[in-house]
DSSP file (Angstrom, degrees, kcal/mol; ACC not computed):
  #  RESIDUE AA STRUCTURE BP1 BP2  ACC     N-H-->O    O-->H-N    N-H-->O    O-->H-N    TCO  KAPPA ALPHA  PHI   PSI    X-CA   Y-CA   Z-CA
    1    1 A M              0   0    0      0, 0.0    27,-2.4     0, 0.0     2,-0.5   0.000 360.0 360.0 360.0 133.5   87.2  104.8   98.8
    2    2 A I  E     -Ab  20  28A   0     18,-2.6    17,-2.9    25,-0.2    18,-1.4  -0.971 360.0-172.4-119.4 123.3   86.9  103.6  102.3
    3    3 A I  E     -Ab  18  29A   0     25,-2.7    27,-3.0    -2,-0.5     2,-0.6  -0.936  10.5-151.5-113.0 135.2   88.9  100.5  103.4
    4    4 A R  E     -Ab  17  30A   0     13,-2.8    13,-2.0    -2,-0.4     2,-0.4  -0.939   7.5-147.3-111.9 122.2   88.3   98.9  106.8
    5    5 A A  E     -Ab  16  31A   0     25,-3.4    27,-3.1    -2,-0.6    11,-0.3  -0.707  15.9-179.6 -86.6 132.8   91.2   97.0  108.4
    6    6 A F  E    S+     0   0A   0      9,-3.0     2,-0.4    -2,-0.4    28,-0.3   0.653  71.7  25.9-104.8 -23.7   90.3   94.1  110.6
    7    7 A S  E     +A   15   0A   0      8,-1.4     7,-2.3    26,-0.1     8,-1.1  -0.988  61.1 178.0-143.8 137.4   93.8   93.0  111.7
    8    8 A V  E     +A   13   0A   0     26,-0.4     2,-0.4    -2,-0.4     5,-0.2  -1.000   1.6 178.0-135.4 132.8   97.0   95.0  112.0
    9    9 A F  E >  S-A   12   0A   0      3,-2.2     3,-1.8    -2,-0.4    30,-0.1  -0.967  70.3 -17.8-140.3 124.4  100.3   93.7  113.2
   10   10 A E  T 3  S-     0   0    0     -2,-0.4    29,-0.2     1,-0.3    30,-0.1   0.849 128.6 -48.7  49.4  41.3  103.5   95.7  113.3
   11   11 A G  T 3  S+     0   0    0     28,-1.6    35,-3.0     1,-0.2     2,-0.4   0.405 114.0 113.5  87.6  -1.5  102.2   98.3  111.0
   12   12 A I  E <   -Ac   9  46A   0     -3,-1.8    -3,-2.2    33,-0.2     2,-0.7  -0.883  62.5-136.4-108.5 133.7  100.9   95.9  108.3
   13   13 A V  E     +A    8   0A   0     33,-3.0    -5,-0.2    -2,-0.4     3,-0.1  -0.780  27.2 173.3 -85.4 119.4   97.2   95.5  107.5
   14   14 A Y  E     +     0   0A   0     -7,-2.3     2,-0.4    -2,-0.7    -1,-0.2   0.790  64.4  26.9 -99.5 -34.1   96.7   91.8  107.1
   15   15 A H  E    S+A    7   0A   0     -8,-1.1    -9,-3.0     2,-0.0    -8,-1.4  -0.997  71.8 149.5-132.8 136.2   92.9   91.5  106.7
   16   16 A C  E     -A    5   0A   0     -2,-0.4     2,-0.3   -11,-0.3   -11,-0.2  -0.970  23.3-153.2-157.9 167.2   90.6   94.2  105.3
   17   17 A G  E     -A    4   0A   0    -13,-2.0   -13,-2.8    -2,-0.3     2,-0.5  -0.954  28.1-102.6-144.8 162.6   87.4   94.8  103.4
   18   18 A L  E     +A    3   0A   0     -2,-0.3   -15,-0.2   -15,-0.2     3,-0.1  -0.732  31.5 171.5 -89.1 128.9   85.8   97.4  101.2
   19   19 A V  E    S+     0   0A   0    -17,-2.9     2,-0.3    -2,-0.5   -16,-0.2   0.793  77.0   6.2-101.1 -41.2   83.3   99.7  102.8
   20   20 A D  E     -A    2   0A   0    -18,-1.4   -18,-2.6     2,-0.1    -1,-0.3  -0.956  57.5-165.2-147.0 121.2   82.8  102.3   99.9
   21   21 A G        +     0   0    0     -2,-0.3     2,-0.1   -20,-0.2    -1,-0.0   0.412  51.6 116.6 -89.7   1.1   84.4  101.8   96.5
   22   22 A A  S    S+     0   0    0      1,-0.2     4,-0.1     2,-0.1    -2,-0.1  -0.410  76.1  14.7 -71.9 147.8   83.9  105.4   95.2
   23   23 A N    >   -     0   0    0      1,-0.1     3,-2.0     2,-0.1    -1,-0.2   0.969  65.6-174.1  60.3  63.8   87.0  107.5   94.5
   24   24 A P  T 3  S+     0   0    0      0, 0.0    -1,-0.1     0, 0.0    -2,-0.1   0.707  80.1  63.3 -66.1 -16.7   89.7  104.8   94.4
   25   25 A C  T 3  S+     0   0    0      1,-0.2    -2,-0.1    31,-0.0    -3,-0.0   0.494 102.7  51.7 -83.1  -0.6   92.4  107.5   94.0
   26   26 A R  S <  S+     0   0    0     -3,-2.0    -1,-0.2    -4,-0.1     2,-0.1  -0.447  78.7 175.0-129.3  61.1   91.5  108.9   97.4
   27   27 A P        -     0   0    0      0, 0.0     2,-0.3     0, 0.0   -25,-0.2  -0.413   9.8-167.9 -73.5 142.2   91.5  105.9   99.7
   28   28 A T  E     -b    2   0A   0    -27,-2.4   -25,-2.7    -2,-0.1     2,-0.5  -0.926  12.7-137.1-121.8 152.5   91.0  106.3  103.4
   29   29 A L  E     -b    3   0A   0     59,-0.4    61,-2.5    -2,-0.3     2,-0.4  -0.942  13.7-171.4-116.1 127.8   91.6  103.6  106.1
   30   30 A E  E     -bd   4  90A   0    -27,-3.0   -25,-3.4    -2,-0.5     2,-0.6  -0.931  15.8-146.3-109.8 141.4   89.4  102.8  109.0
   31   31 A V  E     +bd   5  91A   0     59,-2.8    61,-3.0    -2,-0.4    62,-0.6  -0.939  25.4 168.7-116.0 118.2   90.7  100.4  111.6
   32   32 A D        +     0   0    0    -27,-3.1     2,-0.3    -2,-0.6    62,-0.1  -0.610  50.5 102.0-120.0  66.6   88.4   98.0  113.4
   33   33 A A  S    S-     0   0    0     -2,-0.3     2,-0.5    60,-0.2   -26,-0.1  -0.949  81.8 -93.1-146.4 157.7   91.1   95.9  115.0
   34   34 A V        -     0   0    0    -28,-0.3     2,-0.6    -2,-0.3   -26,-0.4  -0.672  42.1-159.9 -74.1 123.6   92.8   95.4  118.3
   35   35 A I        -     0   0    0     -2,-0.5     2,-0.2   -28,-0.1   -26,-0.1  -0.940  10.3-174.6-111.4 119.5   95.9   97.6  118.2
   36   36 A R    >>  -     0   0    0     -2,-0.6     3,-2.5     1,-0.1     4,-0.6  -0.616  43.4 -66.2-105.6 168.6   98.6   96.7  120.6
   37   37 A A  T 34 S+     0   0    0      1,-0.3    -1,-0.1    -2,-0.2   -27,-0.1  -0.305 124.9  21.8 -54.9 131.3  101.9   98.5  121.4
   38   38 A G  T 34 S+     0   0    0     -3,-0.1    -1,-0.3   -29,-0.1     4,-0.1   0.283 100.3  93.5  92.0 -10.6  104.1   98.4  118.3
   39   39 A D  T <4 S+     0   0    0     -3,-2.5   -28,-1.6   -29,-0.2    -2,-0.1   0.830 106.4   2.1 -82.9 -32.0  101.3   97.8  115.9
   40   40 A A  S  < S+     0   0    0     -4,-0.6     3,-0.3   -30,-0.1    -1,-0.1   0.283 111.4  81.5-139.0  11.8  100.6  101.3  114.8
   41   41 A D  S    S+     0   0    0      1,-0.2    -2,-0.1     3,-0.0    -4,-0.0   0.366  77.4  68.7-107.4   7.6  103.1  103.6  116.6
   42   42 A A  S    S-     0   0    0      1,-0.3    -1,-0.2    -4,-0.1    -2,-0.0   0.098 114.5 -59.4-112.0  22.8  106.2  103.3  114.4
   43   43 A G  S    S-     0   0    0     -3,-0.3    -1,-0.3    44,-0.1   -32,-0.0  -0.868  88.1 -14.7 132.1-167.0  105.0  105.0  111.3
   44   44 A P        -     0   0    0      0, 0.0     2,-0.3     0, 0.0    -2,-0.1  -0.208  66.0-107.2 -67.9 159.2  102.1  104.7  108.8
   45   45 A L  E     - E   0  86A   0     41,-2.1    41,-2.7    -5,-0.1     2,-0.5  -0.696  36.4-142.6 -82.1 142.5  100.0  101.6  108.4
   46   46 A L  E     -cE  12  85A   0    -35,-3.0   -33,-3.0    -2,-0.3    39,-0.2  -0.916  15.8-170.2-117.0 130.1  100.9   99.7  105.2
   47   47 A L  E     - E   0  84A   0     37,-2.5    37,-3.4    -2,-0.5     5,-0.1  -0.973  37.0-107.7-115.6 123.6   98.4   97.9  103.0
   48   48 A P  E >>  - E   0  83A   0      0, 0.0     4,-2.1     0, 0.0     3,-0.5  -0.253  24.3-131.3 -51.8 134.9   99.8   95.7  100.2
   49   49 A L  H 3> S+     0   0    0     33,-2.6     4,-2.6     1,-0.2     5,-0.2   0.836 107.0  58.7 -58.7 -35.0   99.3   97.4   96.9
   50   50 A A  H 3> S+     0   0    0     32,-0.4     4,-2.2     2,-0.2    -1,-0.2   0.878 105.7  48.7 -63.9 -38.1   97.9   94.2   95.4
   51   51 A D  H <> S+     0   0    0     -3,-0.5     4,-2.3     2,-0.2    -2,-0.2   0.921 111.2  50.2 -67.0 -43.2   95.2   94.2   98.1
   52   52 A Y  H  X S+     0   0    0     -4,-2.1     4,-2.0     2,-0.2    -2,-0.2   0.923 111.0  49.0 -57.1 -46.5   94.4   97.8   97.4
   53   53 A A  H  X>S+     0   0    0     -4,-2.6     5,-3.2     1,-0.2     4,-0.8   0.910 110.5  50.2 -63.6 -42.5   94.2   97.2   93.7
   54   54 A A  H ><5S+     0   0    0     -4,-2.2     3,-0.7     1,-0.2    -1,-0.2   0.909 112.0  47.6 -63.7 -41.5   91.9   94.2   94.2
   55   55 A L  H 3<5S+     0   0    0     -4,-2.3    -1,-0.2     1,-0.2    -2,-0.2   0.846 110.7  52.8 -65.2 -34.1   89.5   96.2   96.4
   56   56 A A  H 3<5S-     0   0    0     -4,-2.0    -1,-0.2    -5,-0.2    -2,-0.2   0.545 128.9 -90.6 -81.8  -7.7   89.4   99.0   94.0
   57   57 A G  T <<5S-     0   0    0     -4,-0.8    -3,-0.2    -3,-0.7     3,-0.2   0.551  76.3 -55.6 111.7  10.4   88.5   96.9   91.0
   58   58 A G  S  ><S-     0   0    0     -5,-3.2     4,-1.4    -6,-0.2     3,-0.4  -0.391  71.4 -57.5 112.1 171.9   91.7   95.8   89.5
   59   59 A V  H  > S+     0   0    0      1,-0.2     4,-1.4     2,-0.2     3,-0.2   0.869 127.8  54.3 -59.0 -40.5   94.9   97.1   88.0
   60   60 A E  H  4 S+     0   0    0      1,-0.2    -1,-0.2     2,-0.2    -2,-0.1   0.861 105.1  54.8 -64.8 -33.6   93.2   99.2   85.4
   61   61 A A  H  4 S+     0   0    0     -3,-0.4    -1,-0.2     1,-0.2    -2,-0.2   0.849 116.7  35.4 -67.5 -34.0   91.1  101.0   88.0
   62   62 A V  H >X S+     0   0    0     -4,-1.4     4,-1.5    -3,-0.2     3,-1.4   0.534  88.6  96.2-100.4  -6.9   94.1  102.1   90.0
   63   63 A R  H 3X S+     0   0    0     -4,-1.4     4,-0.6     1,-0.3     3,-0.5   0.897  85.5  50.3 -51.4 -45.2   96.6  102.7   87.2
   64   64 A P  H 34 S+     0   0    0      0, 0.0     4,-0.4     0, 0.0    -1,-0.3   0.737 110.0  52.9 -67.0 -18.5   95.8  106.5   87.2
   65   65 A C  H <> S+     0   0    0     -3,-1.4     4,-2.2     1,-0.1     3,-0.2   0.764  89.9  76.0 -84.1 -29.2   96.3  106.6   91.0
   66   66 A I  H  X S+     0   0    0     -4,-1.5     4,-2.6    -3,-0.5     5,-0.2   0.877  93.4  48.6 -57.9 -45.9   99.7  105.1   91.2
   67   67 A D  H  X S+     0   0    0     -4,-0.6     4,-2.4     1,-0.2    -1,-0.2   0.890 111.3  51.8 -64.3 -36.8  101.8  108.0   90.0
   68   68 A R  H  > S+     0   0    0     -4,-0.4     4,-1.6    -3,-0.2    -2,-0.2   0.914 111.6  46.7 -62.3 -44.1   99.9  110.3   92.4
   69   69 A F  H  <>S+     0   0    0     -4,-2.2     5,-2.7     2,-0.2     6,-0.6   0.897 112.0  50.6 -66.2 -41.4  100.7  108.0   95.3
   70   70 A R  H ><5S+     0   0    0     -4,-2.6     3,-1.2     1,-0.2    -2,-0.2   0.924 110.4  49.5 -64.6 -42.7  104.3  107.7   94.2
   71   71 A A  H 3<5S+     0   0    0     -4,-2.4    -1,-0.2     1,-0.3    -2,-0.2   0.825 110.5  51.0 -64.2 -32.7  104.7  111.5   94.0
   72   72 A A  T 3<5S-     0   0    0     -4,-1.6    -1,-0.3    -5,-0.2    -2,-0.2   0.489 115.9-115.3 -82.6  -4.1  103.2  111.9   97.4
   73   73 A G  T < 5S+     0   0    0     -3,-1.2    -3,-0.2    -4,-0.4    -2,-0.1   0.697  79.8 124.9  77.4  19.2  105.6  109.3   98.9
   74   74 A R      < +     0   0    0     -5,-2.7    11,-3.2    -6,-0.2     2,-0.6   0.534  48.1  82.5 -92.2  -6.6  102.8  106.9   99.7
   75   75 A L  E     +F   84   0A   0     -6,-0.6     2,-0.3     9,-0.2     9,-0.2  -0.890  60.7 170.1 -97.9 121.4  104.2  103.9   97.9
   76   76 A V  E     -F   83   0A   0      7,-2.4     7,-3.0    -2,-0.6     2,-0.5  -0.926  32.4-126.8-130.8 153.2  106.8  102.1  100.0
   77   77 A D  E     +F   82   0A   0     -2,-0.3     2,-0.4     5,-0.2     5,-0.2  -0.877  25.4 179.9 -99.0 127.3  108.6   98.8   99.7
   78   78 A H  E >  S-F   81   0A   0      3,-2.6     3,-1.2    -2,-0.5    -2,-0.0  -0.946  74.4 -22.2-130.8 111.6  108.4   96.5  102.8
   79   79 A L  T 3  S-     0   0    0     -2,-0.4     3,-0.1     1,-0.3    -1,-0.1   0.866 127.4 -51.5  55.6  39.7  110.3   93.2  102.5
   80   80 A G  T 3  S+     0   0    0      1,-0.2     2,-0.4     0, 0.0    -1,-0.3   0.533 116.8 109.6  81.8   7.2  110.2   93.4   98.8
   81   81 A V  E <   - F   0  78A   0     -3,-1.2    -3,-2.6   -32,-0.0     2,-0.3  -0.954  69.6-121.3-119.0 135.1  106.5   94.0   98.4
   82   82 A A  E     - F   0  77A   0     -2,-0.4   -33,-2.6    -5,-0.2   -32,-0.4  -0.555  35.5-175.8 -74.7 134.4  104.9   97.3   97.4
   83   83 A H  E     -EF  48  76A   0     -7,-3.0    -7,-2.4   -35,-0.3     2,-0.5  -0.936  27.5-127.4-130.4 151.1  102.6   98.8   99.9
   84   84 A L  E     -EF  47  75A   0    -37,-3.4   -37,-2.5    -2,-0.3     2,-0.3  -0.902  32.9-138.2 -96.5 125.9  100.3  101.8  100.0
   85   85 A A  E     -E   46   0A   0    -11,-3.2   -39,-0.2    -2,-0.5     3,-0.1  -0.668  14.7-164.4 -91.6 140.3  101.1  103.9  103.2
   86   86 A F  E     +E   45   0A   0    -41,-2.7   -41,-2.1    -2,-0.3   -43,-0.0  -0.863  10.0 176.5-120.6  92.1   98.4  105.4  105.3
   87   87 A P  S    S+     0   0    0      0, 0.0     2,-0.4     0, 0.0    -1,-0.1   0.789  76.7  39.7 -66.9 -26.0  100.0  108.0  107.6
   88   88 A F  S    S+     0   0    0     -3,-0.1   -59,-0.4   -43,-0.1     2,-0.3  -0.970  70.6 162.1-124.5 139.8   96.6  108.9  108.9
   89   89 A W        -     0   0    0     -2,-0.4   -59,-0.2   -61,-0.1   -61,-0.0  -0.965  31.7-120.6-151.5 163.8   93.8  106.5  109.7
   90   90 A T  E     -d   30   0A   0    -61,-2.5   -59,-2.8    -2,-0.3     2,-0.2  -0.933  18.5-135.5-116.7 123.3   90.5  106.5  111.7
   91   91 A P  E     -d   31   0A   0      0, 0.0   -59,-0.2     0, 0.0     3,-0.1  -0.555   8.3-158.9 -71.5 137.7   89.8  104.1  114.5
   92   92 A V  S    S+     0   0    0    -61,-3.0     2,-0.4     1,-0.3   -60,-0.2   0.865  80.6  17.6 -83.3 -39.0   86.3  102.6  114.3
   93   93 A S        -     0   0    0    -62,-0.6    -1,-0.3   -60,-0.1   -60,-0.2  -0.998  55.6-167.0-135.4 135.2   86.1  101.7  118.0
   94   94 A L        +     0   0    0     -2,-0.4     2,-0.3    -3,-0.1    -1,-0.1   0.451  61.5 103.1 -99.8  -0.6   88.3  103.0  120.8
   95   95 A E        -     0   0    0      1,-0.1    -2,-0.1     2,-0.0     0, 0.0  -0.638  65.7-136.2 -84.4 139.5   87.2  100.3  123.3
   96   96 A G              0   0    0     -2,-0.3    -1,-0.1     1,-0.1    -2,-0.1  -0.215 360.0 360.0 -82.3 176.7   89.5   97.4  123.9
   97   97 A P              0   0    0      0, 0.0    -1,-0.1     0, 0.0    -2,-0.0   0.496 360.0 360.0 -68.6 360.0   88.7   93.7  124.2
């Protein structure tokens, strides 16, 4: 599964879209957004778990993946909301605005 982030602020993915829905238990993140100091340098990028589930096809589609993410330490709580952490991500464009 490939998810493309369009806006990131202080480590949180706010807007994203699905590029490829295959293999929802192996999500990768591409970032096509302006990244400023403080947006991606303080740890992994976080995608709300609800957004991930919606992109992957719903709760039933991701249910088998959740335990794997939890065991790998990729499920984190941020301000009371569950997020999927992406410690590694791929920039789509390295050119600035």
